[in-house]
C-alpha positions in Angstrom: -2.2 5.0 -24.6 -1.7 3.0 -21.8 -4.4 1.5 -19.1 -2.6 0.6 -15.7 -3.5 -1.6 -13.2 -2.3 -1.5 -10.4 -2.0 -4.4 -7.5 -3.0 -3.9 -4.1 -0.7 -5.2 -1.1 -3.1 -5.9 2.0 -2.6 -6.6 5.3 -5.3 -7.4 7.8 -7.6 -5.7 5.7 -5.6 -2.4 4.4 -3.6 -1.4 2.0 -0.2 -1.4 3.3 1.2 1.6 2.5 3.5 0.7 -0.3 0.2 0.3 -2.6 0.2 4.3 -2.5 3.5 4.4 -4.3 2.4 1.7 -6.9 -0.4 4.2 -7.9 1.9 7.3 -8.4 3.4 5.3 -10.6 0.1 4.1 -12.3 -0.9 7.7 -12.7 2.2 9.2 -14.0 1.6 6.4 -17.3 -2.0 6.9 -17.0 -1.5 10.8 -17.8 1.2 10.6 -19.8 0.0 8.5 -22.3 -3.8 9.7 -21.8 -5.0 6.1 -20.8 -6.3 5.4 -17.0 -5.8 3.1 -14.3 -7.6 1.1 -12.0 -7.1 -0.9 -8.6 -7.2 -4.3 -8.4 -7.5 -5.5 -4.0 -7.0 -9.1 -3.6 -6.9 -11.4 -0.5 -8.3 -11.4 2.8 -10.8 -8.4 3.6 -10.2 -7.2 0.0 -13.5 -5.3 0.2 -12.7 -2.8 3.1 -9.6 -2.5 1.7 -11.3 -1.4 -1.8 -13.3 1.0 -0.4 -10.2 2.6 1.2 -8.5 2.8 -2.1 -11.8 3.7 -3.7 -10.6 7.5 -2.8 -6.8 8.1 -5.3 -8.8 8.6 -8.4 -8.7 5.4 -10.1 -11.3 4.6 -12.3 -13.1 1.5 -10.6 -11.3 -0.2 -7.7 -11.8 -4.0 -8.1 -12.3 -6.1 -5.3 -11.5 -10.2 -5.3 -12.0 -11.8 -1.7 -9.0 -15.1 -1.3 -9.8 -16.6 2.1 -6.9 -18.1 3.9 -4.1 -16.1 3.7 -1.6 -15.3 1.0 -0.3 -18.2 -1.8 1.0 -16.8 -4.7 -0.6 -20.1 -6.7 -4.4 -18.6 -5.3 -3.3 -14.9 -6.2 -1.7 -15.3 -9.6 -4.4 -17.0 -12.1 -6.7 -14.0 -10.7 -4.2 -10.9 -10.9 -3.1 -12.4 -14.8 -7.2 -13.3 -15.7 -8.1 -9.4 -14.7 -4.8 -7.8 -15.9 -5.6 -9.4 -19.6 -7.5 -6.0 -19.7 -4.8 -3.8 -19.3 -1.3 -2.5 -21.0 0.9 -2.5 -17.4 0.7 -4.0 -14.2 2.1 -2.6 -11.3 3.0 -3.4 -7.6 5.3 -2.1 -5.1 8.4 -4.1 -5.1 8.0 -5.2 -1.5 8.5 -9.2 -1.1 5.2 -9.6 -1.9 5.2 -7.9 -5.5 8.4 -9.5 -6.0 7.1 -13.0 -5.8 3.9 -12.2 -7.2 4.7 -10.2 -10.1 6.7 -12.1 -11.8 4.7 -15.3 -12.1 1.2 -13.2 -13.3 4.3 -12.2 -16.4 5.0 -15.7 -16.9 1.3 -16.6 -17.6 1.1 -13.6 -19.5 4.0 -13.6 -21.7 4.8 -10.0 -20.7 8.2 -8.7 -19.9 9.1 -7.3 -16.4 11.3 -4.7 -15.1 11.8 -4.9 -11.5 12.5 -2.3 -8.7 12.0 0.1 -11.2 12.9 3.9 -9.7 11.5 5.9 -12.4 9.3 6.2 -15.1 10.3 7.8 -18.8 7.4 8.7 -21.5 8.4 10.2 -25.2 5.8 10.0 -27.7 4.1 7.6 -25.8 6.4 5.1 -25.7 7.4 3.9 -21.8 11.3 3.2 -20.9 12.1 2.8 -17.0 15.3 3.6 -14.9 16.0 0.5 -12.7 19.4 -0.2 -10.3 21.9 -2.6 -11.4 25.0 -4.0 -9.5 23.8 -3.1 -6.5 22.5 0.7 -6.9 26.3 1.2 -8.5 24.7 1.8 -12.1 21.4 2.7 -13.5 20.2 1.8 -16.2 17.2 2.8 -18.9 15.2 -0.3 -19.7 12.2 -0.9 -22.5 9.6 -3.5 -22.1 8.7 -4.8 -26.0 6.1 -7.7 -25.3 2.7 -6.3 -25.6 1.8 -6.1 -21.5 4.5 -4.6 -18.9 4.9 -5.6 -15.6 6.6 -3.4 -12.9 7.7 -3.9 -9.4 8.1 -0.4 -8.5 10.7 1.1 -5.5 8.7 2.4 -2.8 11.7 4.4 -1.7 11.5 6.6 -5.3 7.6 7.2 -5.3 6.1 9.5 -3.1 3.1 7.6 -1.5 -0.5 9.3 -3.7 -2.7 11.5 -2.5 -6.5 10.5 -1.6 -8.4 12.6 -4.4 -11.7 13.3 -2.7 -13.6 11.2 -5.4 -15.3 7.9 -4.8 -14.4 5.6 -7.7 -17.1 2.6 -8.4 -15.9 -0.9 -6.6 -16.9 -3.7 -8.8 -16.2 -7.2 -8.4 -13.5 -9.5 -9.6 -14.0 -12.7 -11.0 -11.7 -14.6 -9.2 -9.9 -17.7 -11.5 -8.6 -21.0 -10.2 -5.2 -22.9 -10.7 -5.2 -26.9 -9.4 -1.9 -26.1 -8.9 -2.7 -24.0 -5.9 -4.4 -26.8 -4.1 -1.0 -28.3 -3.7 0.2 -25.3 -1.7 -0.7 -24.2 2.1 -1.2 -21.5 4.1 0.6 -22.4 7.7 0.8 -19.1 9.0 2.6 -15.1 9.0 4.1 -13.5 11.5 4.1 -9.8 12.0 6.6 -8.0 14.3 4.3 -5.6 16.3 5.9 -2.4 17.3 4.9 1.0 18.7 7.7 2.0 16.7 7.3 3.4 12.9 7.5 0.8 10.1 10.8 0.4 9.0 10.2 1.1 5.1 7.9 3.9 5.8 9.4 5.5 8.4 10.5 9.7 7.7 13.4 9.3 10.2 15.7 6.0 10.4 18.2 5.2 12.4 20.5 2.3 12.1 23.5 -0.1 13.7 26.0 -1.8 12.2 28.7 -4.3 13.8 31.1 -1.6 15.9 28.2 -1.5 18.4 29.5 -5.1 19.6 26.7 -6.8 21.0 22.8 -6.6 21.0 22.7 -5.3 24.5 24.3 -2.1 23.1 22.2 -1.8 20.4 19.5 -1.7 23.3 21.6 0.4 25.8 22.6 2.6 22.9 20.9 3.0 19.9 17.7 2.2 20.8 17.2 5.4 23.2 18.0 7.8 20.5 15.8 5.7 18.2 12.9 6.7 20.8 14.0 10.1 21.1 13.8 10.5 17.8 10.2 9.0 17.3 12.6 7.0 14.3 12.7 3.2 13.1 15.3 1.2 13.6 17.6 -0.7 11.7 20.8 -2.5 11.3 23.1 -3.3 8.4 23.7 -6.7 7.3 26.8 -7.6 10.2 24.9 -6.7 12.8 22.6 -8.7 11.9 24.5 -11.5 11.3 26.1 -11.1 14.1 22.8 -11.6 16.1 22.7 -7.6 17.3 20.0 -7.2 15.6 16.8 -8.8 14.0 16.7 -9.8 10.9 14.0 -7.9 9.9 15.6 -4.4 10.7 18.3 -5.2 7.8 18.7 -1.9 5.6 20.8 -2.8 2.3 20.5 -4.9 -1.1 19.6 -8.4 0.8 17.4 -6.1 3.5 15.0 -3.7 3.3 15.5 -0.1 1.4 14.7 2.9 3.0 14.3 6.5 1.9 13.6 8.5 4.8 13.8 12.5 5.3 16.5 11.8 7.9 19.0 8.3 8.3 21.2 8.1 11.2 23.5 5.6 10.5 25.6 4.8 13.5 29.2 2.6 13.5 28.3 1.5 9.8 31.4 1.2 7.4 29.4 1.9 4.5 29.7 -1.1 2.4 28.2 -0.7 -0.9 25.4 -3.8 -0.3 24.2 -0.9 2.3 24.5 2.1 0.2 22.2 0.2 -1.7 19.2 0.5 0.4 20.0 3.6 2.4 21.8 6.8 -0.3 18.0 7.5 -1.5 17.7 9.6 1.8 17.1 13.1 1.5 19.7 13.7 4.8 22.1 11.4 6.0 23.9 11.6 9.2 27.0 9.2 9.8 28.6 8.6 13.3 32.3 6.7 12.4 35.5 7.1 14.7 37.2 5.8 11.2 37.0 9.0 8.8 38.0 6.8 5.6 34.9 4.6 6.4 33.0 4.7 3.0 29.9 6.4 4.0 31.5 9.7 4.3 31.2 9.2 0.0 27.2 9.6 0.5 26.8 11.4 4.1 25.4 15.2 4.4 27.5 15.0 8.0 29.8 12.8 8.5 30.9 13.3 12.2 34.6 11.4 13.2 34.1 9.9 16.8 33.7 6.8 18.7 29.9 6.3 18.9 29.9 5.2 22.9 30.8 8.8 23.8 29.1 10.5 21.0 25.1 8.7 20.8 24.5 9.2 24.7 25.4 12.7 24.6 23.0 13.4 21.4 20.2 11.3 22.8 20.3 13.8 25.4 20.3 17.0 23.5 17.4 14.9 21.4 15.3 14.9 24.5 15.8 18.5 25.9 14.5 19.4 22.5 
């Protein structure tokens, strides 16, 4: 039997959708081992977020209001203290989860499996699949310590649906560490956009270095993005060249996405980019090089000049 703690990720007083993917993982582990799961809402606006999270079937939702912005050194002591009562601690493998949970693991002397893509339960014993070598290999790993720490790939676990119930909400004791006094929170810059958030969108349109300029991203890619109601992405080469903002990078060193539809325009398909999007349900690629590596993962591959095809495609989408 494994009892699981989900560490929620909050933004502006609300739980991010990423948290619900971690909830899905926790439910799978709890149901498969005969255990239960709780949720820890921690940070600014924790109380309001806890009320929101109470509808997802947890045994209880714990709230720990910590002001002053996210500082790992402030959060980790509380998560570790609360986590002492659980067998598994899980969060999504966002920048937040990958920053916070390794420090929690160190405090608890616990093993950690990062960016897991699947959970396996055999006779109550847990093991996990995780990508390795830029996603070219999937390995199955076990954690041998008494407590297990996990970060989960959002692209591999569906967001949990509200159960209709209402879990009790309780206060969690806030632990402190003198080290936190030596770290100052300066601020956070959140990229605001009317488009869907890249890692949560159902449709993503990404452009590559073949677009040749930031102006072409604006004039060629953005009209199609908006016509489809999609999020915009970019390859690392396009971001490094200054054609697109670094926040839009899709790939091993960027964001991992798995939308219903991924449209890759002028992207050759380097191994690092494929690692960030090959879990998409349907992949459409446009490239004038018929030998481009992205053809190997594309469901539909159009060999054509993007400067001719994309504007025409945009007009057809607008008609629909």
